[in-house]
N, CA, C and O atoms as a MOPAC input file, in Angstrom:
PM7 MOZYME 1SCF
protein

 N      0.84100 1    -1.18400 1     0.00000 1
 C      0.00000 1     0.00000 1     0.00000 1
 C      0.88400 1     1.24500 1     0.00000 1
 O      2.04700 1     1.21800 1     0.40300 1
 N      0.28700 1     2.32000 1    -0.46500 1
 C      0.92000 1     3.63100 1    -0.40600 1
 C     -0.03900 1     4.60900 1     0.25300 1
 O     -1.25900 1     4.47000 1     0.16300 1
 N      0.53200 1     5.58600 1     0.90500 1
 C     -0.23900 1     6.68000 1     1.47400 1
 C      0.21100 1     7.92800 1     0.73100 1
 O      1.39700 1     8.25700 1     0.72300 1
 N     -0.73600 1     8.62400 1     0.10500 1
 C     -0.43500 1     9.85000 1    -0.62900 1
 C     -0.88000 1    11.03200 1     0.21800 1
 O     -2.00700 1    11.05900 1     0.71300 1
 N      0.00400 1    12.00900 1     0.38400 1
 C     -0.27000 1    13.20600 1     1.18000 1
 C     -0.11100 1    14.41000 1     0.26400 1
 O      0.91400 1    14.56400 1    -0.40000 1
 N     -1.12900 1    15.26300 1     0.23100 1
 C     -1.07400 1    16.48700 1    -0.57600 1
 C     -1.22200 1    17.67700 1     0.36900 1
 O     -2.21000 1    17.79900 1     1.09300 1
 N     -0.22500 1    18.54300 1     0.34400 1
 C     -0.25500 1    19.72300 1     1.19800 1
 C     -1.13700 1    20.81400 1     0.59000 1
 O     -1.32300 1    20.85500 1    -0.62600 1
 N     -1.66700 1    21.67600 1     1.41300 1
 C     -2.47500 1    22.80400 1     0.95300 1
 C     -1.60800 1    23.74600 1     0.12600 1
 O     -0.44700 1    23.98500 1     0.45900 1
 N     -2.17800 1    24.27900 1    -0.95300 1
 C     -1.43500 1    25.17000 1    -1.85400 1
 C     -0.94800 1    26.41000 1    -1.12300 1
 O      0.19100 1    26.83500 1    -1.31600 1
 N     -1.79800 1    26.99800 1    -0.28400 1
 C     -1.37900 1    28.21200 1     0.42100 1
 C     -0.24900 1    27.91500 1     1.40100 1
 O      0.58000 1    28.78500 1     1.66900 1
 N     -0.20900 1    26.71200 1     1.92900 1
 C      0.87400 1    26.32200 1     2.83400 1
 C      2.16300 1    26.17700 1     2.03300 1
 O      3.22000 1    26.64000 1     2.46200 1
 N      2.07800 1    25.54000 1     0.88000 1
 C      3.26500 1    25.35500 1     0.04100 1
 C      3.84100 1    26.71200 1    -0.35700 1
 O      5.05800 1    26.89000 1    -0.32500 1
 N      2.99900 1    27.66900 1    -0.72900 1
 C      3.47900 1    29.01400 1    -1.06800 1
 C      4.10600 1    29.67200 1     0.15100 1
 O      5.12500 1    30.35400 1     0.04200 1
 N      3.49400 1    29.46600 1     1.31500 1
 C      3.99500 1    30.04200 1     2.55900 1
 C      5.38700 1    29.49300 1     2.87100 1
 O      6.25900 1    30.23100 1     3.33000 1
 N      5.59300 1    28.20400 1     2.62400 1
 C      6.90500 1    27.60400 1     2.86800 1
 C      7.97100 1    28.35000 1     2.07500 1
 O      9.03900 1    28.68100 1     2.58900 1
 N      7.64800 1    28.60700 1     0.80000 1
 C      8.62800 1    29.23700 1    -0.07500 1
 C      8.94000 1    30.66800 1     0.33200 1
 O     10.07600 1    31.11600 1     0.18100 1
 N      7.96000 1    31.38700 1     0.84100 1
 C      8.18400 1    32.80200 1     1.13200 1
 C      8.70700 1    33.06200 1     2.53400 1
 O      9.32000 1    34.10400 1     2.76700 1
 N      8.48600 1    32.14900 1     3.48100 1
 C      8.88400 1    32.44000 1     4.85600 1
 C      9.87600 1    31.45100 1     5.44500 1
 O     10.43000 1    31.69800 1     6.51600 1
 N     10.10500 1    30.35700 1     4.77700 1
 C     10.98600 1    29.35300 1     5.34500 1
 C     10.33400 1    28.56700 1     6.46900 1
 O     11.03500 1    27.92300 1     7.24900 1
 N      9.00700 1    28.60100 1     6.57300 1
 C      8.29300 1    27.91900 1     7.64800 1
 C      8.17500 1    26.41500 1     7.41000 1
 O      7.57300 1    25.70100 1     8.21300 1
 N      8.73800 1    25.94600 1     6.32800 1
 C      8.61600 1    24.53200 1     5.96100 1
 C      9.07400 1    23.60800 1     7.08100 1
 O      8.45400 1    22.57100 1     7.31900 1
 N     10.13800 1    23.96700 1     7.76200 1
 C     10.72500 1    23.04600 1     8.73400 1
 C      9.73900 1    22.62700 1     9.82300 1
 O      9.65300 1    21.44300 1    10.14900 1
 N      8.99800 1    23.57500 1    10.38800 1
 C      8.04900 1    23.22800 1    11.44900 1
 C      6.97000 1    22.28300 1    10.97100 1
 O      6.60900 1    21.33700 1    11.67200 1
 N      6.45500 1    22.53200 1     9.78600 1
 C      5.39000 1    21.68100 1     9.25200 1
 C      5.96300 1    20.33000 1     8.83800 1
 O      5.33300 1    19.29400 1     9.04800 1
 N      7.14300 1    20.34200 1     8.25800 1
 C      7.78400 1    19.06800 1     7.88900 1
 C      8.00500 1    18.21900 1     9.13800 1
 O      7.84600 1    16.99900 1     9.10400 1
 N      8.37100 1    18.87000 1    10.23500 1
 C      8.57900 1    18.12800 1    11.48100 1
 C      7.28900 1    17.49000 1    11.96900 1
 O      7.30500 1    16.35400 1    12.44300 1
 N      6.16300 1    18.20600 1    11.86300 1
 C      4.87300 1    17.62900 1    12.28500 1
 C      4.56400 1    16.37000 1    11.47600 1
 O      4.16300 1    15.35000 1    12.03600 1
 N      4.75100 1    16.44600 1    10.16500 1
 C      4.47300 1    15.30300 1     9.29600 1
 C      5.45300 1    14.17200 1     9.58900 1
 O      5.05300 1    13.01000 1     9.66400 1
 N      6.73500 1    14.50200 1     9.75700 1
 C      7.75000 1    13.48700 1    10.06800 1
 C      7.48100 1    12.80400 1    11.39700 1
 O      7.70000 1    11.60100 1    11.53400 1
 N      7.00700 1    13.56300 1    12.37500 1
 C      6.70300 1    12.97800 1    13.68100 1
 C      5.60400 1    11.93300 1    13.57800 1
 O      5.68600 1    10.87900 1    14.21000 1
 N      4.58100 1    12.21400 1    12.78900 1
 C      3.50500 1    11.23100 1    12.57700 1
 C      4.08400 1    10.00500 1    11.87900 1
 O      3.80800 1     8.87400 1    12.28100 1
 N      4.87900 1    10.21900 1    10.84500 1
 C      5.47200 1     9.10500 1    10.10600 1
 C      6.33900 1     8.23900 1    11.03000 1
 O      6.27600 1     7.01100 1    10.97000 1
 N      7.14100 1     8.87900 1    11.87900 1
 C      8.00600 1     8.13100 1    12.79800 1
 C      7.18900 1     7.26000 1    13.74900 1
 O      7.60400 1     6.15500 1    14.09900 1
 N      6.03000 1     7.76100 1    14.16500 1
 C      5.16400 1     6.96700 1    15.04400 1
 C      4.73000 1     5.66700 1    14.38800 1
 O      4.40800 1     4.69900 1    15.07800 1
 N      4.71800 1     5.63600 1    13.05200 1
 C      4.31900 1     4.44400 1    12.31200 1
 C      5.52100 1     3.69700 1    11.72900 1
 O      5.35800 1     2.70100 1    11.02500 1
 N      6.72100 1     4.18200 1    12.02600 1
 C      7.93200 1     3.51200 1    11.55300 1
 C      8.17200 1     3.65100 1    10.06600 1
 O      8.79000 1     2.78300 1     9.45100 1
 N      7.68700 1     4.74000 1     9.48000 1
 C      7.84100 1     4.98300 1     8.04200 1
 C      8.39100 1     6.39500 1     7.83800 1
 O      8.57800 1     7.14700 1     8.79500 1
 N      8.64300 1     6.73700 1     6.58900 1
 C      9.05600 1     8.10000 1     6.26700 1
 C      8.25700 1     8.59000 1     5.06500 1
 O      7.79400 1     7.80200 1     4.24000 1
 N      8.11000 1     9.89700 1     4.98900 1
 C      7.44600 1    10.50400 1     3.83500 1
 C      8.51300 1    11.01000 1     2.88700 1
 O      9.53300 1    11.55500 1     3.31000 1
 N      8.27100 1    10.82500 1     1.61400 1
 C      9.19200 1    11.26700 1     0.57800 1
 C      8.40400 1    12.05500 1    -0.46300 1
 O      7.21700 1    11.79600 1    -0.66500 1
 N      9.05100 1    13.01800 1    -1.12500 1
 C      8.35600 1    13.71600 1    -2.21900 1
 C      7.95300 1    12.70900 1    -3.29700 1
 O      8.73400 1    11.82800 1    -3.65500 1
 N      6.75200 1    12.84200 1    -3.80100 1
 C      6.29400 1    11.96100 1    -4.88100 1
 C      6.96400 1    12.34500 1    -6.19700 1
 O      7.18000 1    11.49500 1    -7.06100 1
 N      7.29000 1    13.62600 1    -6.34500 1
 C      7.94900 1    14.14400 1    -7.54600 1
 C      9.20300 1    14.91400 1    -7.11400 1
 O      9.23400 1    16.14100 1    -7.21100 1
 N     10.23400 1    14.20900 1    -6.63900 1
 C     11.40700 1    14.89700 1    -6.09700 1
 C     12.07700 1    15.80500 1    -7.12800 1
 O     12.23600 1    15.44400 1    -8.29300 1
 N     12.46000 1    16.98500 1    -6.66600 1
 C     13.18800 1    17.91500 1    -7.51200 1
 C     12.35700 1    18.67800 1    -8.52600 1
 O     12.90200 1    19.44800 1    -9.31800 1
 N     11.05100 1    18.48000 1    -8.51700 1
 C     10.23200 1    19.17000 1    -9.51200 1
 C     10.16100 1    20.66600 1    -9.21200 1
 O     10.03900 1    21.06100 1    -8.05300 1
 N     10.23400 1    21.48800 1   -10.24000 1
 C     10.04900 1    22.92100 1   -10.03500 1
 C      8.56400 1    23.30600 1   -10.04300 1
 O      8.21400 1    24.44200 1    -9.72200 1
 N      7.70300 1    22.36800 1   -10.40800 1
 C      6.26700 1    22.63400 1   -10.48700 1
 C      5.68300 1    22.76500 1    -9.08300 1
 O      5.75000 1    21.81500 1    -8.30300 1
 N      5.10600 1    23.93000 1    -8.74300 1
 C      4.57900 1    24.13100 1    -7.39000 1
 C      3.41200 1    23.20700 1    -7.04900 1
 O      3.19900 1    22.88600 1    -5.88000 1
 N      2.66500 1    22.78200 1    -8.04700 1
 C      1.55900 1    21.86100 1    -7.78000 1
 C      2.09500 1    20.47400 1    -7.44000 1
 O      1.67800 1    19.87000 1    -6.45200 1
 N      3.00500 1    19.97900 1    -8.24500 1
 C      3.54800 1    18.63600 1    -8.01300 1
 C      4.39900 1    18.56600 1    -6.74700 1
 O      4.51700 1    17.50200 1    -6.14000 1
 N      4.99100 1    19.68500 1    -6.34700 1
 C      5.83400 1    19.67300 1    -5.15000 1
 C      5.02500 1    19.52000 1    -3.87100 1
 O      5.60000 1    19.32300 1    -2.80000 1
 N      3.70900 1    19.60600 1    -3.96100 1
 C      2.82700 1    19.43500 1    -2.79800 1
 C      2.58200 1    17.96600 1    -2.46600 1
 O      2.05100 1    17.66300 1    -1.39800 1
 N      2.95300 1    17.04900 1    -3.35400 1
 C      2.64700 1    15.62400 1    -3.20300 1
 C      3.78000 1    14.87100 1    -2.51000 1
 O      4.95000 1    14.99600 1    -2.87100 1
 N      3.39400 1    14.08400 1    -1.50100 1
 C      4.33700 1    13.23400 1    -0.77700 1
 C      3.77200 1    11.81700 1    -0.72100 1
 O      2.56700 1    11.61600 1    -0.87200 1
 N      4.64500 1    10.84200 1    -0.50600 1
 C      4.22600 1     9.44900 1    -0.49600 1
 C      4.89700 1     8.70200 1     0.65000 1
 O      6.03200 1     8.98900 1     1.02900 1
 N      4.16100 1     7.73800 1     1.18600 1
 C      4.70200 1     6.74500 1     2.11100 1
 C      4.54000 1     5.41300 1     1.40300 1
 O      3.42000 1     5.00700 1     1.09100 1
 N      5.64000 1     4.73400 1     1.14800 1
 C      5.60900 1     3.44100 1     0.46200 1
 C      5.65000 1     2.30100 1     1.46000 1
 O      6.10600 1     2.45100 1     2.59300 1
 N      5.15600 1     1.14800 1     1.00200 1
 C      5.24100 1    -0.10400 1     1.76100 1
 C      4.71000 1     0.02400 1     3.18700 1
 O      5.41800 1    -0.24200 1     4.15900 1
 N      3.46600 1     0.43100 1     3.28500 1
 C      2.79600 1     0.52300 1     4.58300 1
 C      1.55500 1    -0.36200 1     4.50100 1
 O      0.85300 1    -0.35500 1     3.49000 1
 N      1.28300 1    -1.12100 1     5.55700 1
 C      0.11300 1    -1.99200 1     5.49500 1
 C     -1.16800 1    -1.15200 1     5.58500 1
 O     -1.15000 1    -0.02200 1     6.07200 1
 N     -2.25400 1    -1.71400 1     5.11500 1
 C     -3.49900 1    -0.96900 1     4.97800 1
 C     -4.00500 1    -0.41700 1     6.30600 1
 O     -4.45500 1     0.72700 1     6.36500 1
 N     -3.94100 1    -1.19800 1     7.35100 1
 C     -4.42700 1    -0.75400 1     8.65300 1
 C     -3.62600 1     0.44700 1     9.15900 1
 O     -4.19800 1     1.44200 1     9.60300 1
 N     -2.29400 1     0.34400 1     9.08800 1
 C     -1.43900 1     1.45000 1     9.52600 1
 C     -1.65300 1     2.66600 1     8.63800 1
 O     -1.66200 1     3.79400 1     9.12900 1
 N     -1.82400 1     2.45300 1     7.34200 1
 C     -2.05000 1     3.56700 1     6.41500 1
 C     -3.33500 1     4.31100 1     6.77000 1
 O     -3.36800 1     5.54100 1     6.74700 1
 N     -4.38300 1     3.57700 1     7.09400 1
 C     -5.65400 1     4.22300 1     7.46200 1
 C     -5.50000 1     5.02600 1     8.76000 1
 O     -6.00900 1     6.14200 1     8.86200 1
 N     -4.81000 1     4.46700 1     9.73400 1
 C     -4.60300 1     5.17800 1    11.00900 1
 C     -3.72500 1     6.41300 1    10.82200 1
 O     -3.98600 1     7.47000 1    11.39800 1
 N     -2.68700 1     6.26200 1    10.01300 1
 C     -1.80500 1     7.39300 1     9.74800 1
 C     -2.54900 1     8.48800 1     8.98500 1
 O     -2.37400 1     9.67200 1     9.27400 1
 N     -3.36500 1     8.10600 1     8.02600 1
 C     -4.14900 1     9.07600 1     7.25600 1
 C     -5.06000 1     9.87500 1     8.17700 1
 O     -5.20700 1    11.08700 1     8.01500 1
 N     -5.66200 1     9.20800 1     9.13000 1
 C     -6.54900 1     9.89500 1    10.07700 1
 C     -5.77700 1    10.95200 1    10.85900 1
 O     -6.26700 1    12.06400 1    11.05300 1
 N     -4.59800 1    10.61400 1    11.29700 1
 C     -3.78700 1    11.59000 1    12.04900 1
 C     -3.33100 1    12.74600 1    11.16600 1
 O     -3.37500 1    13.90400 1    11.58100 1
 N     -2.89300 1    12.42900 1     9.94200 1
 C     -2.41200 1    13.48500 1     9.05600 1
 C     -3.52400 1    14.45400 1     8.65400 1
 O     -3.27700 1    15.64600 1     8.47600 1
 N     -4.73900 1    13.94500 1     8.51300 1
 C     -5.86300 1    14.80700 1     8.12600 1
 C     -6.10500 1    15.91200 1     9.14300 1
 O     -6.68900 1    16.94300 1     8.81000 1
 N     -5.66500 1    15.71000 1    10.36800 1
 C     -5.85100 1    16.71100 1    11.41700 1
 C     -4.79500 1    17.80700 1    11.40600 1
 O     -4.91600 1    18.78200 1    12.14800 1
 N     -3.75900 1    17.66700 1    10.58000 1
 C     -2.72000 1    18.69100 1    10.49400 1
 C     -3.18800 1    19.80900 1     9.56600 1
 O     -3.70200 1    19.52700 1     8.48400 1
 N     -3.02200 1    21.06300 1     9.96300 1
 C     -3.50900 1    22.16800 1     9.14400 1
 C     -2.84800 1    22.27500 1     7.77300 1
 O     -3.44500 1    22.83800 1     6.85600 1
 N     -1.64900 1    21.75800 1     7.60800 1
 C     -0.94400 1    21.85800 1     6.32900 1
 C     -1.42500 1    20.84500 1     5.29800 1
 O     -1.14100 1    20.98800 1     4.10900 1
 N     -2.15000 1    19.82400 1     5.74400 1
 C     -2.53500 1    18.71700 1     4.86500 1
 C     -3.92000 1    18.97400 1     4.26800 1
 O     -4.89500 1    19.18900 1     4.98700 1
 N     -3.97700 1    18.94500 1     2.94000 1
 C     -5.25400 1    19.13100 1     2.24100 1
 C     -5.95700 1    17.79700 1     2.00900 1
 O     -7.15300 1    17.65600 1     2.26700 1
 N     -5.19000 1    16.81600 1     1.51400 1
 C     -5.76800 1    15.51600 1     1.16300 1
 C     -4.79300 1    14.42000 1     1.57400 1
 O     -3.57600 1    14.56500 1     1.45200 1
 N     -5.35700 1    13.32700 1     2.06100 1
 C     -4.57900 1    12.11400 1     2.33700 1
 C     -5.41800 1    10.95000 1     1.85100 1
 O     -6.61000 1    10.87300 1     2.14700 1
 N     -4.80100 1    10.04200 1     1.10400 1
 C     -5.55000 1     8.84500 1     0.70700 1
 C     -4.62400 1     7.64600 1     0.59400 1
 O     -3.41700 1     7.78100 1     0.39700 1
 N     -5.22000 1     6.48200 1     0.72300 1
 C     -4.50000 1     5.21400 1     0.66500 1
 C     -4.77900 1     4.58900 1    -0.69300 1
 O     -5.91600 1     4.59200 1    -1.16600 1
 N     -3.73500 1     4.05500 1    -1.31700 1
 C     -3.91100 1     3.36000 1    -2.60500 1
 C     -2.97800 1     2.17500 1    -2.67300 1
 O     -1.95200 1     2.13000 1    -1.99400 1
 N     -3.34100 1     1.23200 1    -3.48800 1
 C     -2.47600 1     0.07100 1    -3.70800 1
 C     -1.23000 1     0.49700 1    -4.45700 1
 O     -1.30900 1     1.34100 1    -5.34900 1
 N     -0.08900 1    -0.06400 1    -4.11600 1
 C      1.16000 1     0.25900 1    -4.81200 1
 C      1.01000 1    -0.04500 1    -6.30200 1
 O      0.48200 1    -1.09000 1    -6.68300 1
 N      1.47900 1     0.87600 1    -7.13300 1
 C      1.39700 1     0.67600 1    -8.56900 1
 C      0.09200 1     1.10200 1    -9.19400 1
 O     -0.00500 1     1.18100 1   -10.41900 1
 N     -0.90600 1     1.37700 1    -8.39300 1
 C     -2.21000 1     1.83400 1    -8.88600 1
 C     -2.10000 1     3.29600 1    -9.29400 1
 O     -1.36400 1     4.05900 1    -8.66800 1
 N     -2.81900 1     3.69200 1   -10.32900 1
 C     -2.81400 1     5.10000 1   -10.75300 1
 C     -3.38600 1     5.98000 1    -9.63300 1
 O     -4.27400 1     5.55300 1    -8.89400 1
 N     -2.86800 1     7.21500 1    -9.51400 1
 C     -3.34500 1     8.09700 1    -8.43500 1
 C     -4.82200 1     8.43000 1    -8.51900 1
 O     -5.33900 1     9.16000 1    -7.67300 1

């Protein structure tokens, strides 16, 4: 399974203009650490501001993915979180 995390557009713009990314990244990383996983950019190195909002957690079981999604949905920086089968189209 994969967990897809999409950050809010206004948050992503805010990161670029104020350097506030670190605090929000830490919140997301803390949730990931609680589940023994890490979040990675889905489109690493992209200059596209829309695609840079997408993050992924790979190789997570469905139950843990659902619990993690519930926690991430409560973070103000997160717009969308969903679980999908690995290799499935977004």
